[in-house]
C-alpha positions in Angstrom: 21.0 -13.0 30.0 17.1 -14.2 31.3 14.6 -13.2 28.7 11.7 -14.8 30.4 11.5 -11.2 32.6 11.1 -8.9 29.7 8.2 -11.2 28.5 5.8 -8.1 29.4 8.4 -5.9 27.8 8.6 -7.7 25.1 5.3 -8.4 24.2 4.2 -4.8 25.2 7.1 -3.4 22.7 5.7 -5.6 19.7 2.6 -3.9 20.3 3.9 -0.5 20.5 5.2 -1.2 17.1 2.1 -2.3 16.0 0.6 0.1 16.5 3.1 2.5 15.0 3.3 1.6 11.8 -0.5 1.4 11.7 -0.8 4.8 12.6 1.6 5.6 9.9 -0.2 3.7 7.0 -3.9 5.1 8.2 -2.3 8.9 8.1 -0.7 8.1 4.9 -3.6 6.0 3.0 -6.2 9.2 3.9 -8.7 6.5 3.8 -9.3 6.3 7.6 -11.6 8.2 9.4 -9.5 10.8 12.0 -11.2 9.2 14.7 -9.7 5.9 14.3 -6.6 8.0 14.1 -6.6 9.5 17.3 -7.9 6.3 19.2 -5.3 4.4 17.9 -2.7 7.4 19.0 -4.0 7.2 22.5 -3.6 3.7 22.9 -0.4 3.8 21.2 0.8 6.6 23.6 -0.8 4.1 26.6 0.9 0.9 25.7 4.4 3.2 25.3 3.4 4.7 28.7 3.1 1.5 30.5 6.2 -0.6 28.0 8.5 2.8 29.9 7.1 1.7 33.6 7.9 -2.2 32.6 11.1 -1.2 32.1 12.1 0.9 34.8 10.5 -1.7 36.9 12.9 -4.8 36.0 15.4 -2.3 35.7 14.8 -1.5 40.0 14.2 -5.2 40.4 17.3 -6.1 39.4 19.4 -3.6 41.1 17.1 -5.0 43.8 18.2 -8.7 43.5 21.9 -7.2 42.7 22.2 -5.2 46.5 20.7 -8.1 48.2 23.4 -11.1 46.4 26.2 -9.0 47.9 24.1 -8.8 51.2 23.9 -12.5 51.7 27.4 -12.7 50.4 29.0 -10.3 52.5 26.2 -11.9 55.4 27.6 -15.2 54.8 31.2 -14.0 55.3 30.5 -12.3 58.1 29.2 -15.8 59.8 32.2 -17.3 58.2 34.2 -15.6 60.0 32.3 -15.8 63.4 32.2 -19.4 63.2 35.8 -19.1 62.7 36.5 -17.4 65.7 34.4 -19.7 67.8 36.3 -22.7 66.6 39.8 -20.9 67.5 38.3 -19.7 71.0 36.7 -23.8 71.2 40.6 -24.9 70.5 39.6 -27.2 67.5 42.1 -27.9 65.8 42.4 -28.0 61.8 40.3 -31.0 60.9 37.7 -30.8 63.9 37.3 -27.4 62.0 36.9 -28.9 58.9 34.0 -31.6 60.7 32.4 -28.8 62.1 31.6 -27.0 59.3 31.0 -30.2 57.7 28.4 -31.1 60.2 27.1 -27.8 60.8 26.1 -27.8 56.7 24.2 -30.8 57.7 26.2 -33.4 55.6 26.2 -36.9 57.5 29.0 -38.8 58.9 29.4 -40.9 56.2 29.3 -37.8 54.0 32.2 -36.0 56.0 34.5 -39.4 55.7 33.8 -40.0 52.3 34.8 -36.3 51.2 37.6 -36.2 53.6 38.6 -39.8 52.8 39.1 -40.4 56.3 37.4 -43.4 57.8 33.7 -43.0 59.1 35.3 -44.0 62.7 37.6 -40.8 62.6 35.1 -38.9 61.9 32.7 -39.9 65.0 36.3 -39.5 66.8 36.4 -35.5 66.0 32.8 -34.8 66.2 32.5 -36.4 70.0 35.4 -34.2 70.5 33.8 -31.3 68.9 30.6 -31.5 71.2 33.3 -32.1 73.9 35.0 -28.9 73.6 32.3 -26.3 72.4 30.2 -27.7 75.6 27.2 -28.5 73.4 25.9 -32.4 73.0 25.9 -32.8 69.3 25.0 -31.3 65.9 21.7 -30.2 66.5 22.9 -27.3 69.6 26.3 -26.7 67.4 24.0 -25.4 64.6 21.7 -23.3 67.3 24.7 -21.7 68.5 25.6 -20.3 65.2 21.3 -19.7 64.4 21.1 -17.4 67.7 23.8 -15.6 66.9 22.6 -15.2 63.6 19.6 -14.0 65.2 20.8 -12.2 68.0 23.2 -9.8 65.3 20.0 -9.4 63.4 18.0 -7.9 66.2 20.4 -5.4 66.9 
């Protein structure tokens, strides 16, 4: 668990406990005047209120972060489905599909050849085949195709 997000709440909780202890000891001691105890009580109530709002804020933020993660995962899966459908429309082979994904992710030809354990020349030939089947001149146009797809879906 990441305690950083709870630092303000921890500090407020500590201050609340301090003031609660101080108020109780002042009331038991009878040496403090009533104004002092009232002021400390008001501070205690104020800090407790701020603590409550801070805990609610953190809780709401956690819910929002969870929703955004779910949304991102869903969109990522939808994009992958769109890409696979487009690859099928272009009649890419399974190897070309894998290379196309790696090209879109931004890997270099050398990195793809190392990842797929084939020669770089083979990757270059497969990339040429991908570009020919897709009708695009290169990686940038291929990537732009899917970015435009995302942007047009987003505006609907």
